[in-house]
N, C-alpha and C positions, 0 to 999 in steps of 0.2 A: 703876519707875524705869529698869530696863534697856531696856524698850520705848521709853520717852521719849528715852533717850540715843541709841538706834538711829535713831529717827525724826529726831532732831536732826542726827545725822551725815548721814543721807540727804538732809535738807533742805539742809544745807551743801554737799553734793556737787552737788545739783541747781542751787543758786544759782551755784556756781563754773562749772558747765558752761554755764549760761545766760549768765553774764558773758563767758566766753571765746567763745561762739558769737556774741554781740552784737559783741564786739571784732572778730572775723573779718569779719563782715558789714560793719561800719562801715569797716574798713580797705580792703576791696574797693570799697565805694561811693565813698569819697574818692579812691582811686586811679583809678577809672573817670571821675570828674568832672574830675580834673586832666588825664587823658589827653584827654578831649573838649575841655576848655578850651584846650589848647595844641597840639592836633593831633598828639599823640605817636604814634609807631609801635607802642608797647607800653605797657601799664599800668605806671605807676611803682610802686616799692615804698613802702608806707606803714606806719608803726609808730606806734600810739597808746600813749603812755606813761601810767603811773599805774594803781593798783589800789585799789579795784575799778573796773571800767569803767562799769557800769550807773549808778552814782551820778553819774558825769560826764555820761552821756546824759541823766539826769533833769534835771540843772541846765542842760544846754546849754553847759557850760564844761569845757574840757579842759586839763590841765596842759601837755602837750607833744605835738606830732605831728611825726614825722620823715618826710621825703619824699626818695626817691632815684630819680633819672632817669638811665638809662644814656647816652642820647644825645638831643640836641635842637638846634634851630637858633635863633639869635637874631641879627637884623640881617644875615642871610645868612652867618653864621659858624657852623660846626658845633662844638658843645660836647659834652664827654663828662663822665661822672661828676659830675653835678649833685647835690649833697647839701644839703638845707635842713632847718633846725630851726625850728619855729614854737611860740611859747609864748603863753599867754593866749589860747587858741583858743576861738572861739564857733561853735557849729553847732546848728541846730534839731533837735528830736527826729525830724522827718520824714526827716532824712538817713538814719537807720537803716533806713527802709523804702523808700528809693530815690525818695521823692517830691520834688517841687519845693519850693524854699524860698529863703531869702536867701543860700544858699551858705555857704562856710566862711571865716571871717575870723580874723585873729590880731593881737594887740596888737604883737608884735615877732617878727622873723625874722632869721636869719643863714644864710649859705650859702657854698658854694664850688663852683667848676666848673673844668674843665680845657680850655684851648684848645690843641689839638695844634700842634706846630711847623709842620706842613703848612699850617695856616691862616694862619700868618705868612709862610711861605716863598713862597706863591703871589702875594704882594703885592710881592715883590722883583724887580729886574731880572734877566734871564737871566744865569746864571753866578755870581750872588752867593748865598752860603750863610750861615746863621746857626747858632749853637750857644750853649749856656749860658756865661755869664761872670759867675759869682757868683750871688747871689740876686735881683739887681735889674737886671742888664744882660745884653745879648746880644753875643756876639762875631760880628763881620761879616768875611767873607773871600770871596775868589773872584777869578776872572779873566774879564774881558770886554773890550769895546771900549775901556775906560779903561786897561787894563793890570791888574796885580795889585793888588787892593784889600785893605786891612786897616783894622780899627778896631773900635769898639764902638757899641752903640745903647742908649740909656737908655729905660726904660719909664715911663709915667706914666698917670694916670687923669684923664679929662675928662668932661664931660657927654655927649660924643659917643662915648666908648669908650676903648679902650686906645691911648695915643699911643706911637709909636716914633720916636725922634729920634737920629740918628747923632752920635757923639762921636769926636774924634781920628781922623778918616779920613785915609788916605794912599794914594797910588798909587805903587808902587815906591819908597816912602820919602818922597815929596813930598806936602805937605799938599794935600788935595783937597776943601776945603769946598764948592767949586762943585758937587760931586757930592751933597752932603748933601740938597738938595731932592728928588732922585730917590729917596732912601732914607728920606724923612720921610713918614709916613702914619699913619692911625688905623684900628685894627681896630674896626668899629662894634658894640661890645658894651657899651653903656652900662647896659643892663638885662638881667638873666637872666630865663628863664621863672620863673613864680611871683611876678612883680612884685618882684623883688629888684634893688636898685641896686648896681652895682659900686663898691666903696670902695677896693680895693687890688689890686695884681698882684705876683706873685712868679715867679721863674724856677726851674724844676725840670728834671730830666733828661728828663721826659716831655713838657714843654710849659710853657705859662704857666698858673699857677693863680691865679684871681681870687677875692677875698673879696667878699661882698655882704651887704647888710642891708636891712631894710624895717620900716616901722611902720604899723600899722593897714592891713594888706594883706588883700585878698580873693584867696585862692590856689586856690579851687575854685569853679567856677560852679555855679549852681543847676540 
């Protein structure tokens, strides 16, 4: 009986080691595929949730996969801290061995990304500056050929990206709505890497944080 128990413990340890080794290999492989699919400068962080892992491999269905990208470009806009969560993930067994296949797909996905203020600032006329004004607006100020400018800009989401529309503008205290057209523009980030569509935008001290979502997405190429 004692030998049987020892053998059982050894078998359990071996299975756990194999499970963790398979997990490590799969995470690296998914990360490499995402890096290749989106031309990223570095392999993103990938975390496959759920235990045991090998049973998910056998079925080709995974509970949840988290992907973290430090930096990427979308629509010519530099993004930072892209974090995405994919649920109902489907991947072929060949993925574990680095072979070609149908790629990695997910039933649902959510994510966030940071647009630094510098990406907004470079679209403004010279002398105009922005800063946070609550969680949904930007404070606009500066001095240029128009004089001293004050006002706010409201953010929104359209199919083309993040819209920036000035509100309550004034030059030295005089209404300056004629200037509004020069301060109205769209940041062309309608879709994030990993095929996530932007759904909302918030203002933080570090920049604009966008929320995104997707359904039936293919986020890693074969």
